[in-house]
C-alpha positions as CSV (number, residue, x, y, z in Angstrom):
1,M,-22.9,-40.7,19.7
2,G,-20.1,-38.3,20.5
3,V,-20.2,-34.5,20.4
4,R,-18.8,-33.1,17.3
5,K,-16.8,-29.9,17.5
6,S,-17.4,-27.4,14.8
7,S,-14.6,-25.3,13.6
8,V,-16.0,-21.7,13.8
9,V,-14.0,-19.1,12.0
10,S,-14.6,-15.4,12.5
11,L,-15.7,-13.4,9.4
12,G,-12.5,-11.4,9.6
13,D,-10.4,-14.5,9.5
14,A,-12.4,-15.9,6.7
15,I,-11.9,-12.7,4.7
16,K,-8.2,-12.7,5.3
17,E,-7.9,-16.3,4.3
18,F,-9.9,-15.6,1.1
19,I,-7.6,-12.6,0.2
20,K,-4.5,-14.7,0.9
21,E,-5.7,-17.6,-1.2
22,H,-6.7,-15.4,-4.2
23,K,-3.4,-13.4,-3.9
24,L,-5.3,-10.1,-3.4
25,D,-3.1,-8.9,-0.7
26,D,-1.0,-6.5,-2.8
27,K,-4.1,-5.0,-4.5
28,F,-5.8,-4.2,-1.2
29,L,-2.5,-2.9,0.1
30,E,-2.0,-0.9,-3.1
31,R,-5.3,0.8,-2.5
32,R,-4.4,1.7,1.1
33,I,-1.1,3.1,0.0
34,A,-2.7,5.2,-2.7
35,E,-5.0,6.6,-0.1
36,A,-2.1,7.2,2.3
37,W,-0.2,8.9,-0.5
38,Q,-3.1,11.3,-1.2
39,S,-3.7,11.9,2.5
40,M,-0.1,12.6,3.4
41,L,1.2,14.5,0.5
42,G,-2.0,16.6,-0.2
43,P,-4.1,17.4,-3.1
44,Q,-1.5,19.3,-5.1
45,I,0.8,16.3,-5.3
46,G,-2.2,14.1,-5.8
47,E,-3.1,16.1,-8.9
48,L,0.4,15.5,-10.2
49,T,0.3,11.7,-9.5
50,R,-0.6,9.7,-12.6
51,E,-0.4,6.2,-11.1
52,V,0.3,4.3,-7.9
53,Q,1.4,0.7,-8.2
54,F,2.6,-1.7,-5.5
55,A,4.0,-5.2,-5.8
56,G,6.5,-7.2,-3.8
57,G,7.5,-4.3,-1.5
58,V,8.2,-1.9,-4.4
59,L,6.0,1.2,-4.6
60,T,6.1,2.8,-8.1
61,I,4.6,6.3,-8.4
62,S,4.2,7.8,-11.9
63,L,4.2,11.6,-11.7
64,T,3.4,14.3,-14.4
65,S,6.0,16.7,-12.9
66,S,9.8,16.1,-13.4
67,V,10.5,18.8,-10.8
68,L,8.4,17.0,-8.2
69,R,9.9,13.6,-9.3
70,K,13.4,15.1,-8.6
71,E,12.3,16.6,-5.3
72,L,10.7,13.5,-4.0
73,S,13.6,11.2,-5.1
74,M,15.9,13.2,-2.8
75,S,13.7,12.4,0.2
76,A,12.6,8.9,-0.9
77,D,13.7,7.2,2.3
78,K,11.7,9.8,4.4
79,V,8.6,9.2,2.1
80,V,8.9,5.5,2.5
81,K,9.3,5.7,6.3
82,A,6.3,8.1,6.6
83,L,4.1,5.8,4.5
84,N,5.0,2.7,6.4
85,T,4.3,4.5,9.6
86,H,1.0,5.7,8.3
87,L,0.1,2.1,7.2
88,G,1.3,0.7,10.6
89,A,3.7,-1.9,9.0
90,N,7.0,-1.9,7.1
91,V,5.5,-3.1,3.8
92,I,7.2,-0.7,1.4
93,T,10.9,-1.5,0.9
94,K,11.6,0.7,-2.1
95,L,10.1,3.7,-3.8
96,V,10.5,4.2,-7.6
97,L,9.4,7.5,-9.1
98,T,8.7,7.6,-12.8
């Protein structure tokens, strides 16, 4: 009778695999991005933010202020870079403000 090797997987790896299999990556990332958005841009901009959506590298932010939308659109590249730095990965490739 031989010794059978068991394949032990860490809990973290099992959770990552579950998230990947069920295509939940973007939803978890969307939540982290929304938290980063609030944290980095502050409560005033948070109050003017209607919705945060993320899919396929595109971050879509719905704002209630056209003035803020115009202001942020002029510095969209800086915002994307700052958010990616905050997240620790280059996951956002484009920012769309509506």
